[in-house]
N, C-alpha and C positions, 0 to 999 in steps of 0.2 A: 922441344925448344929449338932444335937445329932447324926444323922446317920453318919455324917462325922467324929465326935469324935470316934464313935465305929469302923469305918473302919480304922481310923488313929491309934487307939490303937492296932489293930491286924496286922497292916502292918509292915513288917520288915523295919529296918532303911534304908537299901540300896534302897528300893523302895520309901520310903518317900522322899529321896533326889532328886529323879527324879520327883515325883509328887508334891512336895512342890511348890506353886506358886512363880515365880520369875519375876523380871522386869529388863529391860535394862536401861542404862543411858538415860534419856529423851532428845530428840532433841527439840530445841525451835526455834520459828520463829524470825528471826533477827529484824524485825520491829514490832513484836507483841509478846514480850517475855513471856506473860502469856499463850500463846498457845503452847502446847507441844505434842510430839508424842513419844510413846515408844512401846517396844515389850514385851509381856507377854505370859506365858503358862497357864494362869488362867483357861482357859476352857479345858485344856488338849492338846491343839495344839497352837503352837507359832503363834501369830497374832499381828497386829498393833492396838494400842489404842490411841485415841485422849484424851487429858487432858486439860481442861480449868483451869489453876491454880488460876485464880481470883475467880471462883465459887467453885472449887473443883470437878466439874463434870467430869466423865470419861465415855467413851463409846468405845465399840469395833468397829473398823473401817473396818476390813476385817474378813471374815469368809469363809475359803476354806478348803476342806478336807485334803490337804497336807500342809496347813499353809502358812504364808506370813511374811517375815521379812524385805524385802527391801522397804523402804518408806522414804519420805522426805516432809517437810512442805514448802510451798511457803513462800517467805520472809515476806509477809503481813499476813501470818497465815490463809488466806482464803481457801487454798486448801491443800489437802493431795494427794501427788503423790505416787503411789505404783506400783510395777512391777508384772505383771500377766503372769506367765508361765503355762505350762500344766503338772500336776502331778510331779512337781519337776525337769523338764528337763532344766530349766534355760533359755529357749528360749521363748520369748514372747514380750509383748508391755507394755508401761506405761499407767496406768489408773489414774484417779483422781476423788475425791469426795469433796464436800464442807466440811470444818472443822466441821460445825454444822449440817451437813446433815445426810443422812442415806446411808447404803450400796447400796440401790436401786438407788441412785443418781449417781452411778459410770458411768463414760463416758471415752472414749479414750482421753488421755491427748495430744497425738501428732498424730491426724488423718492424714493419708497419708503415715505414715511410716510402712513398713511391719515388721513382727516379726523378732527378732534377739536376739543374746546374748547381754546383756547390756555392755556398755563401757563408763560409766560415765554420769552424769547429772548435769547441772548447771541452776539455775533459776534466772531470773532478776527481777528488781523492776517494770518493765513496762509490765509484763506478758510474756516476751520473755523467751524461754527455749533453751538450747543447749543440744541435745541428742546424745550420743555416741552409735554406733551400731557395732557389729562384726558378720560376717557371713562367712561361708566357701567360698561362691561365690565372695563376694565383699571385703573381708578383713575388714579393719577398716574404717568406715565412720562417719563423724560428721555433724549434721544438725541443722540449726537454725529454730526454730518453733515460729512463731509470731501469736498472736490471729487473727483468721479469714483468715490467709494466708496459702498457701501450703508450706510445709517444703523446706528449701533451703540447699542443700549440699554444705559445704564449705571446706571439707577435705576428701581425700581418699588415702589409701595406703595398700599394701598387708601385711605389718608387723603390729604388735600390736600398737595401739594408743588409747588414751582415754581423755575424758573431765576432766580438772582439776578444774578451778574456773572462774567465771566472776568477773570483777572489780565492785566496788560499783556502778558506773554509768552505768554499762552494756556495755561499749564500748570496753573493752579488754577481750579476752578469753585466758586463759593459758591452754595448753594441754601438755600431756606427750606422747612421741612417741619413737619407736625403729626402725626407718627407717634404722639405721646402722646395724640391724640384730642381736643385742644382747638384748634378751628379758628380761634379768635380770638387765639391766642398762639403764634406760630411759634418753633421752634428753628432753629439754623443748623448747616450741615455744609459743610466744604470737601473737595472731591474732586479726585483726578487724573482726567484724561479717560478712563482705563481703568476708572473707577468705584471705585478704591481710596480709602479714607478717610484724609484728612490730619489733620483736627481737627474737634472738635465744640464748639459753644457753645450751652448750653441753660439758660435762666433759669427754666424751668418746673419743674425738679427732677422730671422724669418725669411732669409733669402735676399735681403737687400744689400748685404756685404759679401764679397768674395773672399771669405776667410775660412779655411778648413781646419778640421781636427781629426786626429787618428788615435786609436787605442794602441799604446805601446806595452801595456801589461800592468796587472796588479802587483803589489809588493809580495815577494815570495816568502813572507814571514807570517807565522801564525799570529792572529790578533791584529794585523796591520791591514787596514782597509784602503790605504792610499793607492791611487791609480796614476801611472805615468802616462802622460798625454802629449802628443805632438801637436803644435799649433803654428800659425802663420802670422801672429799679431805684429811682428816686427819685419814683415816682408820676406821671411824665409822660414823653413821648417826648423823648429827647435823644441825641446821638451819643457814641460812644466809638471809639477806634482800636484794632484788634485785629490782631496778627500771628499768623496761623494756623500758621506754621512754628515759631515760638518760644513761642507761648502768651501773649506779653506783651500786656497791655492798658494803654493810655494814657488816663487820665481827662482830660477837658477842662474848663477853668475857664469854663463857660458857665452863669452864674447868672441865667437869665431865667425869668420866670413863663410858664406855658402850655407848649405843645408846640414842640419845636425839631427841625428837620430840617437836613440839610447835604449839600453835595457838594464835591468837591475843586476847588481852582483847578488849571488845566491843568498848572502846573509843580510841583504838590504842596506849595507853600510855605504854603498856608493852606486854610481852608474857607470856602465861602460858606454862611452861616447863614440859613435861612428860619424866621422866628419867628412863630408864630400864637398870639394871645392875645385872648380876649374878642371874637371875630369880626372881628379885624383882623389884618393881616400887615405885617411889616417885615423888612428885610435887615440883616445884619451880616457883617463879615469877622473870622474867627478866625485870628490869626497864630501859627504854631507856635513861632517863635523867641522871641517875647515872651510867649507864653501869654496873649494879650490880645484883647479884643473891641473892634472899632471899628464904630460904626453907619454904614450906608450910607443916605444921605438918599433917602427916597421919600415921595410924598404920602400923606396919611391915606387909608386904604381897605384893600383886599385885594391881596396879591401872590399870584397864582394859579400862578406858576412863575417860576424865575429860573435863569440860567446864567452862569458866568464864562467870558469869551472869552480867547484866548491873549494878547491885549494888556493884560489885567487889567481891562478894562471889564466891567460887568455889564449884561446885558440881562434884562428882566423884564416879565411880563404883569401889568398893573395895572388896577384899576377901582374904583369905589365904587358904592353903590346909586344915586347921582345921576348918575354920569358913565360913559359906555361904556368898554369895555376898550381899552387901547393897549399895544403892545409898545414899551417905553421903554428907553433906555440911560443909564448914568451919564455917558457922554460928552456927553449932551444930546440932546434931541429924540426923535422917534419913529423906530424902526428900520425898521418895515415897515408901510406904509400899505395898507389895504384899498381896492380901487378902488370908485368910486361914492360915493353920498351917506352922510353920517354919521348914526348913530342919534341920535334926539332924547334929551336928558337926561330924567331922572325926578326924584323927590323924594328927599331924603336919609333915612336911617334914624335913628330915635331908639332908645336903649337903655332897656329896662325890666327891672328885676330884681325877681322875685316870690318870696316864700317858698313853697316847695312841701314836700311830705311827705318828700322826700329831700335838701333843701337849697335854696339859692337857684337859681332858674331864670332863665336869660338869654333874653330875647325881643327881636327886632328889629321895630320898628314903623314903618310908612309911612302918613302921613295924606294924604287928599285935601284940596283946597281947601274952605273953609267951616267951619262949626261942627258939632261932633258932638252927639249920638252918631251914628255912621255904620253903615251895613251893613258888616259886617266879615268878611273872609276869613282864616281860620286856614290858612295855606299850610304844610303839614307836610313836612319834608324826608325824603328816602329814606335808604337805607343799610342798617341804622340807624347804622352807624359812619361818620358824616359830620356836618357842621354847616353851618348857614346863616351867612353872613358879610356884611359890608358890601361887597358886590360887585354889579356891574350884572347885572340879570336882567330879561328882557323880560316874563316871565309876571307877576310881582307888579306891575310897572309898568303892565301893561294893566288890572288891577283898579283901581289908583289912578286911572287916566284915566277910569274909568267911575264914580267916586264912592265906591269902597269903601276903607275902611282895610284894611291888610294886616298881619297879625301872624305872624311866623315864630318858632317855639319850638325852642330847643336843649335838648330833653328829656334825661332820663337815658338813656344809651346813645349820646349824641352825642360826637364827638371834640372836642378843643380845650379841655377843662376838667379834664383830669387823668384818670389811669387809673381811679380809683374811680368817677368819674361815668360813664365809658364802660362799665365792667365791672358796673355796677349792674343792667344788663339781663340777668337770668337767670331762667329758670323761669316767672315771671309775665310772659312776653313780651307786649308790646302793652298790657297793663293798667298797667304801670309808666309808660310814656310818656304814656298818657292821663291819669294822675293829675297829671302836670306840666302838660299842656295844659289840664286843667280849672282848675288854680290860676291860670294866666295868663288863662284865659277870665273867671274871676271878677274878676280885677283889671281887665281891659279893660272890663267892664260897670260895675263900681263907680267907675272913674275917669272915666266919661263918654265914653270913646272909642267903645265898641261899643253898638249897639242890640241889646238882648237878644232881640228878636223876629226879628232878621235876621242870624244868625250862620251862616256857611258853613264847613264843615269840608272841606278839600280837600288833595290831595297825590298824588304819583306814586310808584310802586314801594312801598317801605316806607311812605311817606306815604299812598299809596292804601290800603294794608292798614290803617293806623291810622284812616283815614277810615271804612272799612266797619265796623271794630271799634267805632269811636266812636259812629256813628249807631245801633248795636245795643245797646251797653252804657250809653250816655248819651242815650237817645231824646228826652228833654225838653229837651236843651241845644242842639240843632242844628236849624236851619230847612231846610238843604239839605246834601247830601253829594255831593262831586265826586271820584271815585276813578279815577285813571289807572293802568293796568297794575298792578293790585293783587293781593295775596294775598287770596283770598276764602273759600276752603275749604282750611284749612291741611293737612289730611291728604292730600287729593288733590294739592295743590301739592307736598308733600314727595315723593310717589312719582313725579311727572312732571318735576320740575325737574332742572337739571344737577347732576352729582355734587358739585361744590364747594359748592353751596348746601345740599345734603343734609347735608354735614359741618358747615356753619355752624348749621343748624337743630338738629342733634344736640347741638352745644355750647350753644346758647341754651336749649334745652328739657330737656337732660339725657338725651336718648335718642331713639329712633325712636317713631313713633306706636304701634307695638305694645308698646314698653317703657314708655312714659309716656303712655298714652292720655288720662288726665285733664288733663294739661298742654296737649296739643294741642287738646283740646276747649275748655278754658277760654280759649285764645288764638285760637281760630278765629272769624272773623266769621260763618261759617255757623251757629254755635251760637246766635247772637242775631238771626238774620235775621227771625224772626217778631215781634220787638219793634221793628223799624225803623218809624218814623213819618214821617221826613223824606223828601221826594222825593230819589231817588238817581240820579245820572248816572255811568255807567261807560264808560271807553274801554279797549280791550284790543287788543294786537297778536296776530295769528293765528299768528305764528312765534316767540312769546316763549318763550325757554328758562328764564327766571328766574321769571316768574309765568305759567305756561302757561295756555292758553285754556280747557281743559276745566274746571278748578276755578272759573273765572269763570262758565262756563255753569251749573255746579251751583248757584251762588249766585243767578244770575238766574232760574233755573227756580223757585226757592223764592219769590223776590219775586213773580214772575208768578202763581204758584199762589194767593197770597192777595190778588191784585189791588193790590199796593203800587205807588205811583207811581214809575216808573223809566224810564230810557232807556239804551240800550246802543249804543255806536259801536265797530264792529270794523274794523280796518284791516290791510292786507297788509304787515306789517313785524314787527320783533321787540320788544324792550323799549324802546319809544319810536321816534321817527323822526328820520332825518337829512335829511329833505326839508323845506325851509322852508315851502312852501305847505301841507304836511300839518300842520305844527306850528300854523300860523295857523288852519287849519280847526278843529283841536281846541280851541284857545283860544276861537275864535268860538262853537263849540257850548257850551262851558262858560259863557261870558258870557250867552248866550241862555237856557240852562237856568236859571241863577240868577236872571236878570232876570224871567223868566216866573213863577217860583215865589215870589219875594220881592215881586213887584208893585211 
């Protein structure tokens, strides 16, 4: 511990935020609530940990060079299921080990199923599992796996589909599918485990309406076949209760702005409501008997996950931009402490609302000490169906520590601002988001926050894509571009990426590169590579199935051919890294690149 104290004392705060041990919200076994599973970076790599809450014993369940984060407990708490891929490529099989066993006891959880991309998993009380698979060859397939029996395929379709949930008695399976061809708006189907159809719920009207549904879970009570469903019928995500056996739908009196998700209380008496609005989160309880909402007190900030325990208490993962994440309980205090030192705090965010071409754009701003204008990093989120929030993030905090202002823009296409805002991202993909980013950039400069000569466009995944597209289509606006795991050549990316993302791109752009070549060309950073003037830094995972390496190499070759200033860092992982030291290395490279070129 003395050595750790010495290292901790000499370590800069920005590195401490990455290295400080952290934990996820624990998942617990429905029929054995003292058995829990969580993710932690305590060893320097994000791995799964088993936690016996009755004894307090914790043990590391997985240990792989590239990390492991996808895992679930069986309902009886006897087994840990975890997804095993190769070097972060997201293509693999489900493994399992006894909750009280050792890593050496790992065994294939669904023998007979070939490797695939995962498409959901549901576990039953009798040992039955339903495994969703996605491959380029087969599209989406769903399989029933019973102990001692060969897997039985019960569903197959070329478009994206996935496992939702099993009913309490295991007789009903809810799935999400996009057979109508719109990968952004799923329909629901309830099946028997022989594949026969029980009921359908489709708000897309065969694909003519852009209204989606999502499975939130069957009632956790014996004899109750009700299914909690998320819908967009009023222009935002909110829950409804649907009984697939009778067709009855029960509307809920939840009149909250922004998006609303929910899960059942363990006794089925109410719903735990997770409310997201304007980049903040809060919790409520919905009582069925009173048809009433009661707010659950939480600090201002973001709630990244929450669960209702059998005793009625709520455990939730909370943070703000200024304060690191904690697993808290409404019973008081912190539920699960990460071992080791705490992450240093950062600065709070300020809200900026800017008029853009499609309506008011919300941006989150963090300022360093001193007076502006500052060199400013526009840190653009991925997704695109995601949003930045008032939550703790080590990356933006590192820039603030080095004297940069950080601006994060929830452009059109982001979630959390209503269905129309999210669904505005169609056909002119990338260009729409950059219009909103440009409006916020103009505000940042005119308000005195940002130095117009020192503007950095940065982001990962979809944010990396927007970075490369931005430095090409807005070459006079940006002094530096920093793109992590980006789409760089949209046509090649489409042909090389996983099947589920092909379906998403067909929805966003209205077809394949062969069907709508002009749209792919207009939205591809490669189209504008010869216009790039800013120095560009790119980091890419060699095993990335989402933004594959070859399309990045195509873009880099074009930069190199014209002698453009650029640097490329390639690393042996997938779409990002679960290894803390690798994450620190990448941020250090970005800080160095920006510092050298902004002087």
